[in-house]
C-alpha positions as CSV (number, residue, x, y, z in Angstrom):
1,M,-144.8,-23.4,-119.6
2,S,-141.4,-24.2,-120.9
3,A,-140.6,-26.2,-124.2
4,D,-139.8,-29.2,-122.0
5,E,-143.4,-29.1,-120.6
6,L,-145.2,-28.9,-124.0
7,P,-147.3,-32.0,-124.8
8,D,-146.0,-34.5,-127.3
9,I,-148.9,-33.7,-129.7
10,L,-147.2,-30.6,-131.0
11,P,-144.9,-30.9,-134.1
12,A,-141.1,-30.4,-133.5
13,G,-140.2,-26.8,-133.7
14,R,-137.6,-25.3,-136.1
15,K,-135.1,-22.6,-135.5
16,D,-132.7,-21.8,-138.3
17,D,-129.7,-20.5,-136.3
18,Q,-126.8,-22.7,-137.7
19,G,-123.7,-20.5,-138.2
20,K,-125.1,-17.6,-136.1
21,L,-123.1,-16.1,-133.3
22,R,-123.3,-18.1,-130.0
23,W,-123.5,-15.2,-127.5
24,G,-124.0,-17.7,-124.6
25,L,-120.4,-18.8,-125.0
26,L,-119.4,-15.2,-124.1
27,R,-121.8,-14.7,-121.3
28,K,-121.4,-18.1,-119.5
29,S,-117.8,-18.1,-118.3
30,L,-116.6,-14.5,-119.2
31,V,-119.4,-12.5,-117.4
32,I,-117.0,-11.5,-114.7
33,C,-114.6,-10.1,-117.2
34,L,-117.4,-8.4,-119.1
35,E,-118.5,-6.8,-116.0
36,A,-115.0,-5.4,-115.3
37,V,-114.7,-3.9,-118.9
38,I,-118.3,-2.4,-118.3
39,R,-117.2,-0.8,-115.3
40,V,-114.2,0.7,-117.0
41,L,-116.5,2.0,-119.7
42,M,-118.8,3.5,-117.1
43,F,-115.9,5.2,-115.4
44,G,-114.9,6.8,-118.7
45,A,-118.4,7.7,-119.5
46,K,-118.8,9.6,-116.4
47,K,-115.4,11.2,-116.7
48,Y,-115.6,12.1,-120.4
49,G,-119.1,11.4,-121.6
50,D,-120.9,8.5,-123.3
51,E,-119.1,7.2,-126.4
52,N,-116.4,10.0,-126.2
53,W,-113.7,7.3,-126.9
54,Q,-115.0,7.4,-130.5
55,R,-114.2,11.0,-131.1
56,V,-110.6,11.1,-129.7
57,E,-107.9,12.4,-132.1
58,N,-105.5,9.8,-133.5
59,P,-107.3,7.0,-131.7
60,K,-105.3,4.0,-132.9
61,V,-101.9,5.3,-131.6
62,R,-103.6,6.8,-128.4
63,Y,-105.4,3.7,-127.4
64,R,-102.5,1.4,-128.3
65,D,-100.3,3.6,-126.0
66,A,-102.9,3.2,-123.3
67,L,-103.1,-0.5,-123.7
68,D,-99.3,-0.7,-123.5
69,R,-99.2,1.5,-120.3
70,H,-101.7,-1.0,-118.7
71,L,-99.6,-4.0,-119.7
72,A,-96.4,-2.2,-118.4
73,E,-98.1,-1.8,-115.0
74,I,-99.0,-5.5,-114.9
75,D,-95.3,-6.2,-115.8
76,K,-94.2,-4.1,-112.9
77,G,-96.6,-6.2,-110.6
78,V,-99.2,-3.5,-110.3
79,Y,-102.4,-5.2,-111.1
80,F,-105.2,-2.6,-110.2
81,D,-105.7,0.9,-111.8
82,E,-105.4,3.5,-109.1
83,D,-108.1,5.5,-110.8
84,T,-110.7,3.0,-111.4
85,G,-109.8,0.2,-109.0
86,E,-110.2,-2.2,-111.8
87,H,-107.6,-4.8,-112.9
88,H,-105.2,-3.4,-115.5
89,Y,-106.2,-6.4,-117.8
90,A,-109.8,-4.9,-117.8
91,H,-108.3,-1.7,-119.3
92,V,-106.2,-3.6,-121.7
93,A,-109.5,-5.4,-122.9
94,T,-111.2,-2.1,-123.0
95,N,-108.6,-0.5,-125.2
96,A,-108.3,-3.6,-127.4
97,L,-112.0,-3.4,-128.0
98,F,-111.7,0.3,-129.0
99,L,-108.8,-0.6,-131.4
100,L,-111.0,-3.5,-132.8
101,W,-114.0,-1.1,-133.3
102,F,-111.8,1.4,-135.1
103,H,-110.5,-1.4,-137.4
104,L,-113.8,-3.0,-138.0
105,V,-116.3,-0.2,-137.9
106,G,-114.4,3.3,-137.9
107,F,-112.7,2.4,-141.3
108,K,-115.9,1.4,-142.9
109,A,-117.8,4.3,-141.5
110,K,-115.1,6.8,-142.7
111,Q,-115.8,5.3,-146.3
112,G,-119.5,5.4,-145.9
113,L,-120.0,1.7,-145.8
114,C,-121.8,1.5,-142.5
115,D,-123.3,3.4,-139.6
116,P,-120.6,3.6,-136.8
117,H,-123.3,3.3,-134.2
118,G,-125.1,0.4,-136.0
119,E,-124.2,-3.2,-136.1
120,A,-120.9,-4.3,-137.3
121,G,-119.8,-7.6,-138.9
122,R,-123.1,-9.3,-139.1
């Protein structure tokens, strides 16, 4: 029985979720993009191992270089990566997420302020 089907005799429910992240905004219209990023991540995990991207030396420079290489391919009119078959923008987004992770979580983890595998930015 859904909430819409409940009898009117029940009191109104309460859910204090004001100000909390609305994940549905990301899932609804961007799911096709998220799936492309996940496929890029899966390709990388198969080739290098799960979460290997977190252990790369000099990651901020290397992932920014990778992001720029994918943008350069798009600028040349090449839209799909020959290794993965995914759109270069999926690789751009993946590298941008890596860079964001190192900015938000990696820096804090190095200072002992959070678990790098835990939740960030709550």
